[in-house]
C-alpha positions in Angstrom: -0.1 0.0 0.0 1.6 3.4 -1.1 2.1 6.0 1.4 0.3 9.1 0.3 2.4 12.4 -0.3 2.0 14.9 2.7 1.7 18.6 2.9 1.0 20.4 6.3 -2.4 19.7 7.2 -5.2 22.0 8.7 -4.2 20.2 12.1 -0.8 22.1 11.8 2.8 20.9 11.9 3.0 19.3 15.2 -0.1 17.0 14.4 1.6 16.1 11.3 5.0 15.3 12.9 3.1 13.3 15.6 1.3 11.4 12.8 4.3 10.7 10.7 6.3 9.3 14.0 3.5 6.9 14.5 3.3 5.8 10.9 7.0 5.1 10.7 7.2 3.2 14.2 4.3 1.2 13.0 6.0 0.4 9.7 9.2 -0.3 11.8 7.2 -2.8 13.9 5.6 -4.7 11.0 8.9 -4.9 9.3 11.3 -5.8 12.0 9.2 -7.7 14.6 6.3 -9.0 12.6 8.0 -9.7 9.5 4.9 -8.2 7.5 6.1 -5.0 5.7 2.9 -2.9 4.4 5.0 -0.4 2.1 8.1 -0.6 0.0 11.6 0.5 1.0 11.2 3.8 -1.3 8.1 4.7 0.4 9.2 4.1 3.8 12.2 6.4 2.9 9.5 9.1 1.8 7.9 9.1 4.9 11.1 9.6 7.0 12.3 12.3 4.5 8.8 14.2 5.0 9.4 13.9 8.8 13.0 15.2 8.5 11.8 18.3 6.5 9.0 19.2 8.9 11.4 18.9 12.0 14.2 20.9 10.2 11.2 23.7 9.5 10.3 23.4 13.2 13.0 22.4 15.5 11.0 22.5 18.4 9.1 19.5 17.2 12.1 17.0 17.3 11.7 14.6 20.3 14.4 12.4 21.7 12.5 9.1 20.3 11.7 10.3 16.7 12.7 8.2 14.2 14.9 10.9 12.6 17.1 10.7 16.0 18.4 7.1 15.2 21.7 8.6 13.9 23.3 11.4 16.1 26.9 12.6 16.4 29.9 11.0 18.0 29.3 10.6 21.9 31.5 12.7 24.3 32.6 9.9 26.0 32.9 6.7 24.0 32.0 3.5 25.6 31.4 4.5 29.2 31.6 1.7 31.7 28.1 0.4 32.8 27.6 -1.8 35.8 24.6 -4.2 35.4 22.3 -4.1 38.2 21.5 -7.7 37.5 24.6 -9.7 36.3 24.0 -10.9 32.7 25.0 -14.6 33.5 26.2 -17.2 31.0 24.2 -20.5 30.6 25.4 -24.0 31.2 25.8 -25.9 28.0 24.6 -29.4 27.0 26.0 -31.0 23.9 23.7 -33.7 24.0 20.2 -35.0 24.4 21.3 -37.0 27.3 23.0 -34.0 28.7 19.8 -32.2 28.3 17.7 -35.1 30.0 20.3 -35.0 32.9 19.5 -31.1 33.4 15.9 -31.9 33.4 16.2 -34.4 36.0 18.0 -32.0 38.2 15.3 -29.6 37.8 12.8 -32.2 38.8 14.7 -32.8 42.1 15.0 -29.2 42.8 11.2 -28.9 42.2 10.3 -31.9 44.4 7.9 -33.2 41.8 6.1 -30.1 40.8 6.1 -30.5 37.0 6.9 -27.1 35.2 6.3 -26.0 31.6 9.1 -25.0 29.4 10.2 -22.5 26.9 12.4 -23.3 24.0 14.1 -20.5 22.0 16.8 -20.4 19.4 20.2 -19.5 20.7 21.3 -16.6 18.3 25.1 -16.5 17.8 25.4 -12.8 18.4 26.5 -10.2 20.6 24.7 -9.9 24.0 22.8 -6.3 24.7 21.1 -4.9 27.7 18.4 -2.3 26.7 16.7 0.1 29.3 13.3 1.7 28.7 11.9 4.3 31.0 8.2 5.2 30.5 8.6 3.7 27.0 11.6 5.6 26.0 15.0 3.9 25.2 17.5 5.6 27.6 20.2 3.2 27.4 22.0 0.3 25.8 25.0 -1.5 27.3 27.0 -4.6 26.0 27.3 -7.7 28.2 31.1 -7.1 28.9 32.1 -9.5 31.5 28.5 -10.0 32.6 29.1 -7.7 35.6 30.1 -4.4 33.8 29.7 -3.8 30.2 30.1 -0.7 27.9 27.4 2.0 27.0 26.7 1.8 23.2 23.3 3.7 23.4 24.1 5.9 20.4 25.1 3.0 18.2 22.2 0.7 19.4 19.7 3.6 18.3 20.8 3.1 14.5 19.4 -0.6 14.6 15.9 -0.1 13.2 14.8 -3.3 15.0 15.4 -1.7 18.3 12.5 0.4 19.1 13.3 4.0 20.3 9.6 3.9 21.9 7.7 1.2 23.3 4.1 0.6 22.0 1.1 1.6 24.3 0.9 0.3 28.1 4.7 0.3 28.3 5.9 -0.4 32.2 7.5 2.5 33.9 10.8 1.1 33.8 12.1 -2.1 31.9 15.4 -3.6 31.3 15.5 -6.4 28.6 18.4 -8.4 27.3 18.8 -9.9 23.8 21.3 -10.4 21.0 22.4 -8.2 18.2 23.1 -10.3 15.0 23.7 -9.7 11.2 21.7 -11.8 8.9 23.8 -14.4 7.0 22.8 -12.9 3.5 23.5 -9.2 4.7 26.7 -10.7 6.0 27.5 -12.0 2.6 26.5 -8.9 0.8 28.3 -6.7 3.2 31.8 -8.8 2.6 31.3 -8.6 -1.1 30.8 -4.8 -1.0 33.9 -4.7 1.1 36.0 -6.5 -1.4 34.9 -4.2 -4.2 35.8 -1.3 -2.1 39.2 -3.3 -1.2 38.3 -3.0 2.3 38.7 -5.5 5.3 36.5 -8.3 5.5 34.7 -9.9 8.5 35.5 -13.6 9.4 31.8 -14.4 10.4 28.3 -12.8 11.2 29.2 -12.8 15.0 32.4 -10.8 14.5 30.7 -8.5 12.1 28.0 -7.8 14.5 30.5 -7.3 17.3 32.6 -4.9 15.4 29.8 -3.0 14.0 28.2 -2.4 17.5 31.4 -1.0 18.8 32.2 1.7 16.2 33.2 4.9 17.6 30.9 6.9 14.9 27.2 5.8 15.1 27.1 6.8 11.6 29.2 3.8 10.7 27.0 1.5 12.8 24.1 2.8 10.8 25.3 1.6 7.7 25.6 -1.9 9.0 22.6 -4.3 8.4 22.2 -5.3 12.1 19.0 -6.8 13.9 18.0 -7.6 17.2 16.1 -10.2 19.2 14.8 -10.0 22.8 15.3 -13.1 25.0 14.9 -12.0 28.7 14.6 -9.2 31.1 16.3 -8.2 34.1 14.0 -5.9 35.8 10.4 -4.4 35.2 8.6 -1.6 37.4 4.9 -1.5 37.3 4.2 -4.8 35.7 4.3 -8.5 37.0 4.9 -11.5 34.8 3.7 -14.9 35.8 5.9 -16.9 33.3 8.8 -16.3 30.7 6.2 -17.0 27.9 3.8 -13.9 29.2 7.1 -11.9 28.9 7.8 -12.8 25.4 4.1 -12.2 24.5 4.4 -8.6 26.3 7.5 -8.1 24.1 5.7 -8.6 21.0 2.9 -6.2 22.1 5.5 -3.6 23.0 7.1 -3.8 19.6 10.1 -5.5 20.7 11.4 -8.2 18.3 11.2 -12.0 19.7 12.2 -15.1 17.5 9.4 -16.4 15.5 10.4 -19.9 16.9 10.1 -19.6 20.4 7.6 -22.3 21.7 5.9 -23.1 25.1 6.0 -26.7 25.8 3.8 -28.5 28.4 6.2 -31.8 28.9 9.8 -32.6 28.5 8.9 -34.8 25.6 7.5 -31.9 23.7 10.8 -30.0 24.3 12.7 -32.8 22.8 10.8 -33.0 19.7 11.0 -29.1 19.4 14.7 -29.1 19.8 15.0 -31.7 17.0 12.6 -29.6 14.8 14.7 -26.5 15.2 17.9 -28.3 14.6 16.4 -29.3 11.1 15.5 -25.6 10.5 18.9 -24.2 11.3 20.3 -23.9 7.8 17.1 -22.0 6.6 17.1 -19.6 9.4 18.8 -16.7 7.7 20.9 -16.0 10.7 23.5 -17.9 12.8 21.9 -19.9 15.5 24.2 -22.3 17.6 21.7 -24.3 19.7 18.5 -23.6 21.6 17.9 -22.2 25.1 15.4 -24.2 27.4 13.9 -22.6 30.4 11.7 -23.5 33.1 8.5 -21.2 32.3 7.1 -20.3 35.6 9.0 -17.4 37.4 8.1 -18.7 40.8 9.6 -22.0 40.1 12.7 -20.3 38.4 13.1 -18.5 41.8 12.7 -21.8 43.6 15.5 -23.2 41.6 17.8 -20.3 41.9 21.3 -19.7 40.4 24.7 -21.1 40.6 27.9 -18.8 40.9 27.8 -18.5 37.2 24.5 -19.6 35.7 20.8 -20.1 36.4 19.7 -23.7 37.1 16.4 -23.2 35.6 18.0 -22.8 32.0 20.3 -24.8 29.9 21.8 -24.1 26.3 21.5 -27.3 24.2 24.2 -26.7 21.7 23.9 -27.8 17.9 26.4 -30.3 16.7 29.1 -28.7 14.2 27.8 -28.0 10.8 28.8 -30.7 8.4 28.4 -31.0 4.7 29.7 -33.3 1.9 31.5 -32.2 -1.1 34.3 -32.7 -3.5 38.1 -32.1 -3.2 38.7 -30.2 -6.7 42.2 -29.1 -6.0 44.7 -28.3 -3.3 46.5 -25.1 -2.8 49.4 -24.7 -0.8 49.3 -21.6 1.7 52.5 -20.0 2.8 52.7 -18.4 6.4 54.8 -15.7 8.0 57.4 -18.0 9.1 57.6 -20.0 5.7 55.2 -22.7 6.8 53.4 -24.1 3.9 49.8 -25.4 4.9 47.6 -27.6 2.4 44.2 -26.1 1.8 41.7 -28.0 -0.1 39.8 -26.4 -2.9 36.2 -27.6 -2.7 33.2 -27.8 -5.0 31.2 -25.0 -3.4 28.8 -26.2 -0.9 26.6 -24.8 1.6 27.4 -25.3 5.5 25.3 -23.8 8.0 24.0 -21.1 5.8 27.5 -20.2 4.6 29.0 -21.1 1.2 32.3 -23.1 1.8 34.8 -23.4 -1.0 38.0 -24.3 1.0 38.7 -26.0 4.0 42.2 -26.5 5.9 43.9 -29.8 6.0 46.3 -28.4 8.6 49.4 -30.2 7.3 50.9 -32.9 5.3 50.9 -35.5 8.2 47.2 -35.0 8.6 46.8 -35.5 4.7 48.3 -38.8 5.2 46.3 -39.6 8.3 43.0 -38.8 6.4 44.2 -40.5 3.4 42.5 -37.5 1.4 43.3 -37.2 -2.3 42.5 -34.8 -5.2 39.1 -36.0 -6.7 37.9 -37.6 -3.1 34.3 -36.8 -1.8 34.9 -35.7 1.9 32.8 -34.8 4.9 33.7 -31.0 6.0 32.8 -29.4 9.3 32.3 -25.9 10.4 31.8 -25.1 14.0 31.5 -21.4 15.1 34.4 -19.5 14.4 36.7 -22.4 13.4 37.9 -22.5 10.0 36.2 -25.2 8.1 38.1 -28.5 8.0 38.1 -31.7 6.3 37.2 -34.6 8.8 36.5 -37.7 6.7 37.0 -39.2 3.3 34.2 -41.2 1.8 36.4 -44.0 0.3 33.4 -45.8 -1.0 32.6 -43.2 -3.7 36.2 -43.5 -5.4 36.5 -43.9 -8.8 40.1 -44.7 -9.3 40.9 -41.3 -10.8 41.9 -39.7 -7.5 45.5 -38.1 -7.3 47.6 -38.0 -4.2 48.5 -34.9 -2.5 52.2 -34.4 -1.8 54.1 -31.6 -0.3 55.6 -29.1 -2.9 59.2 -29.7 -3.8 59.6 -25.9 -4.0 57.8 -22.8 -2.5 54.4 -22.4 -4.6 54.8 -18.6 -4.1 58.6 -17.8 -4.9 60.1 -21.1 -6.0 62.3 -21.2 -3.1 63.8 -24.1 -1.1 61.6 -26.1 0.9 62.8 -27.8 4.3 61.1 -30.2 6.8 63.0 -29.2 10.2 63.4 -31.8 13.1 61.7 -30.1 16.0 58.7 -29.5 13.9 58.2 -32.7 12.0 54.9 -32.0 10.7 56.0 -28.4 9.2 57.2 -28.0 5.7 58.9 -24.5 5.3 60.1 -22.1 2.5 63.5 -21.0 3.6 63.6 -18.1 1.2 63.6 -14.9 3.3 62.4 -12.8 0.4 59.4 -14.8 -0.2 56.5 -12.2 -0.9 53.9 -14.6 0.6 55.9 -14.7 3.9 56.5 -10.7 3.5 52.6 -10.3 3.3 52.0 -12.4 6.4 55.0 -11.0 8.3 53.9 -7.4 7.6 50.2 -8.4 9.0 51.9 -9.6 12.0 54.2 -6.6 12.5 51.3 -4.1 12.5 49.0 -6.3 14.6 47.8 -5.1 17.8 49.8 -7.1 20.1 52.8 -6.2 18.1 53.5 -2.5 16.9 49.5 -1.7 16.8 49.5 0.0 13.4 45.8 0.8 12.7 44.9 0.8 9.0 47.6 -1.7 8.0 45.2 -4.6 7.0 45.3 -7.5 4.4 44.3 -5.2 1.5 46.6 -2.5 2.2 49.7 -4.9 2.9 49.1 -6.8 -0.2 48.9 -3.5 -2.3 52.2 -2.5 -0.6 53.9 -5.7 -1.4 52.4 -6.0 -4.9 53.7 -2.7 -5.9 57.0 -3.3 -4.3 56.6 -0.3 -2.1 58.0 -2.2 0.9 60.3 -5.2 1.2 60.5 -5.4 4.9 59.4 -4.0 8.0 61.7 -0.9 7.6 60.2 0.0 4.4 56.9 0.9 6.2 58.8 3.8 8.0 60.1 5.0 4.6 56.7 5.1 3.0 55.4 8.7 1.5 52.1 9.9 1.0 53.0 10.3 -2.6 53.6 6.7 -2.9 50.6 5.7 -1.1 48.3 7.9 -3.5 49.6 5.8 -6.4 47.5 3.0 -5.1 43.8 3.1 -6.0 42.8 2.4 -2.4 44.1 5.6 -0.9 42.9 9.1 -0.9 44.8 11.9 0.8 43.1 11.5 4.2 43.4 7.7 4.3 47.4 8.2 3.4 47.9 10.7 6.1 46.1 8.7 8.8 48.1 5.6 7.9 51.6 7.4 7.8 50.6 9.0 11.3 50.0 5.6 12.7 53.1 4.3 11.3 55.1 7.1 13.0 53.2 6.7 16.3 54.2 2.9 16.5 58.0 4.1 16.7 57.6 4.4 20.4 56.1 1.0 21.0 59.2 -0.2 22.9 61.5 -3.4 22.7 59.3 -5.9 23.7 56.6 -5.0 21.1 59.2 -4.7 18.4 60.8 -8.2 19.3 57.4 -9.7 19.2 56.8 -8.0 15.8 59.6 -9.3 14.1 58.4 -12.6 14.3 61.1 -14.8 15.6 60.1 -18.3 15.8 58.7 -19.6 19.0 59.1 -16.2 20.5 55.5 -14.9 21.7 54.4 -12.0 23.5 55.3 -13.2 27.1 58.6 -14.4 25.9 59.3 -11.0 24.0 58.4 -9.0 27.2 60.7 -11.4 29.5 63.7 -11.1 27.2 63.2 -7.2 26.9 62.8 -6.7 30.6 66.1 -8.8 31.2 68.5 -7.3 28.7 66.8 -3.8 28.2 67.9 -3.2 24.5 68.1 -5.0 21.4 71.8 -4.4 21.3 72.5 -6.2 24.3 70.0 -9.2 23.4 71.9 -9.6 20.0 75.1 -9.9 21.9 74.0 -12.4 24.4 75.2 -16.1 24.1 72.7 -18.9 24.4 73.6 -19.6 27.9 72.4 -16.3 29.1 69.2 -16.4 26.9 68.3 -19.6 28.7 69.0 -18.1 32.1 65.8 -16.1 31.7 62.8 -17.6 33.1 60.7 -19.5 30.6 63.3 -19.4 27.8 64.4 -22.9 27.0 66.8 -24.5 24.6 64.4 -24.1 21.4 63.6 -20.6 22.0 67.4 -19.7 22.8 68.5 -21.5 19.4 65.8 -19.8 17.4 67.0 -16.1 18.7 70.6 -17.1 18.1 69.9 -18.1 14.4 67.5 -15.0 13.9 70.2 -12.6 15.1 73.1 -14.4 13.3 71.6 -13.6 10.0 73.0 -10.5 8.2 69.6 -9.5 6.8 68.3 -9.4 10.5 71.0 -7.2 11.6 70.4 -4.8 8.5 66.9 -4.7 9.3 67.3 -3.7 13.0 69.8 -1.0 11.9 67.4 0.3 9.5 64.6 0.3 11.8 66.6 2.1 14.4 67.8 4.8 11.9 64.0 5.3 11.2 63.6 6.1 14.8 62.1 2.9 16.0 62.5 2.5 19.8 65.2 -0.4 20.7 65.1 -0.2 24.4 62.7 -1.3 27.0 61.1 1.7 29.0 62.3 1.7 32.4 60.2 3.0 35.2 61.6 4.9 38.3 60.8 3.5 41.7 57.4 4.9 42.8 54.1 3.9 44.4 53.8 -0.1 44.4 49.9 -0.3 44.7 50.1 -4.1 43.5 52.9 -5.1 46.1 52.3 -8.5 47.5 49.2 -9.1 45.4 48.6 -12.0 42.8 46.6 -11.0 39.5 45.1 -13.1 36.8 43.8 -11.7 33.5 41.0 -13.2 31.4 39.2 -12.5 28.4 40.1 -9.7 25.9 41.2 -6.2 27.2 40.3 -3.3 25.3 43.2 -1.0 26.3 46.2 -3.1 26.2 47.3 -6.6 25.1 47.6 -9.3 27.7 51.5 -9.1 27.9 51.3 -5.4 28.5 48.9 -5.9 31.3 51.1 -8.7 32.9 54.0 -6.2 32.6 52.2 -3.3 34.2 51.4 -5.7 37.2 54.7 -6.6 37.7 56.2 -2.9 37.4 53.6 -2.1 40.1 55.0 -4.5 42.4 52.5 -7.4 41.9 52.6 -11.0 40.4 50.9 -12.1 37.2 49.7 -15.4 36.9 48.0 -17.5 34.5 45.9 -19.5 36.8 43.3 -18.8 39.4 43.6 -20.2 42.9 42.6 -19.2 46.5 45.9 -17.3 46.4 44.9 -15.1 43.8 44.2 -11.5 45.0 41.8 -10.7 42.1 40.9 -11.4 38.6 40.7 -8.7 35.7 37.7 -9.8 33.5 37.7 -8.5 30.1 35.2 -9.1 27.1 34.5 -13.0 26.3 35.7 -14.0 29.7 35.8 -17.7 30.1 36.5 -20.4 32.7 39.0 -18.3 34.8 36.1 -16.0 35.6 33.9 -19.1 36.5 36.6 -20.4 38.8 37.1 -17.0 40.4 33.4 -16.7 41.3 33.6 -20.4 42.6 36.4 -19.7 44.8 35.0 -16.3 46.2 37.9 -14.3 44.5 37.4 -10.6 43.9 36.6 -9.9 40.2 37.4 -6.3 38.7 36.6 -5.1 35.0 39.0 -3.4 33.3 38.0 0.0 33.9 38.1 -0.7 38.0 41.4 -2.2 37.4 42.8 1.0 35.7 41.2 3.0 38.6 43.0 1.1 41.2 46.5 1.3 39.9 46.0 5.0 39.1 45.3 5.3 42.9 
């Protein structure tokens, strides 16, 4: 049904603005919640333009919840920490029907014979988000974070049209709901295709796309990303009482909050089992990533009776679907060269849909794995894709062989540069190209050099590095520091502003310090922690390069393999030349030394878990040591506190179990600043 064109009516601009806002909200509800659009996208855009024009002419008519206010300016304080009044708990997982049945038996025991009903909902593989409404208006959106403290992303959440800025009539005085932000699989594929055409970075999977889009510093960027939202629970409500979870979901639908169409209320556990199997069968046709189903005791009074453990509710469980699998044929094998020269066989496959994603290649890991599987070119194979894991070949269907299949052998020469291949004793499965000038190695090593944990050069992604290497603008890491704006502007993907930003980021990286540089150089077997320990012990690159193996092995955590790798690395003339060029470019070759001062962490043992936003794990542990504390990798009763970042795992659960104090990253920074 076409929307009529509008002029200011006899009722006046205020009435017209109200009517337009209500019309747009109604169409948002029908499109994003009911999936029943009444008008075309062009007609919807026309309504929005009419409202925008009216508000521009009469600024006093603009309301905070107007559809025109979804995209605002950049917030003054990006990603302010928000403490959740009710923790956003994780759920216990069940990986088989037997484990689900065991959960149900625990529920039955806890309820003493009372038979509950259950709700079954899809478990969306997205990013957790808490939305707070006051008198029907959206006032705050916060990420899950570590479950206790998240980040405020209200300005970005407002750009997601599936999230109502104003609830429908009869909204509670205050309501906090939780749900998942996600990117539909088709929209994800379109976004990545467009990114490739623009020669920009692609996202690895829809979940990463949702997370990266939601945490953009500029809401204008988030607004351009095709994000959606489903509500799955609530934390608090004022003015309304729900008797059951199903009653809450029904209320969400009335209020305009989107709920998955596949949510079901089941009167028996047998019905729960049947529903789980049915949803697993629908999985590939959903249009979005779902990695399982969430089963909940429906009655809220019974939920309260069952209570919580230290990390999850007893009244709910997440039944995880098995990994996606598909059958396809191996058409050829590509030999991929990594940054250290290791060559990995990758199966080129006949394209096949696996969990809603088209797969055309899968890793074979190494040539020993090729022999173990017995896989050949031409074989029909079973591939598996689980979550963020790269698709892999797990089984060969030998019964389908025709006799025309060809064996897969390690290449005699490097597939990228034709250089000599070697199989080293300490890495019996690894075949390596030993040509230091191999272009494939250079691309991977430059990506590593600029990575966050290394020199942290923002803007130095895959597409940029491949272009720089392809045009021979760089031949090693020192070449980055010689780049000019004139050279960058010869590449089609660079405009003046982008070139200036990249060069500024490269200049800024010169002061990262010795430990970051050592890790960035990509010495085999030298990770972040080893690089930091070596930098702290020797203080300068020159002193480290002069040190014999015995002195290297005297450093805690540095064994014979690492010491030998360092010795060989620094013995090479090209390594010494590279370090000299980096030093000439102004790259810091020493480890920062801190004068004696307050030691707020003296005598304390600190454990980090999850992803920190402001520093790498190695930097955080180094900071603890500088401030007098001890950084540990495991949680025990002797742990003073745990610092939990995004996507915290088993260490956080162990801390809560042992009663160890847990801090988020913001609280940790405040503590050390005191």
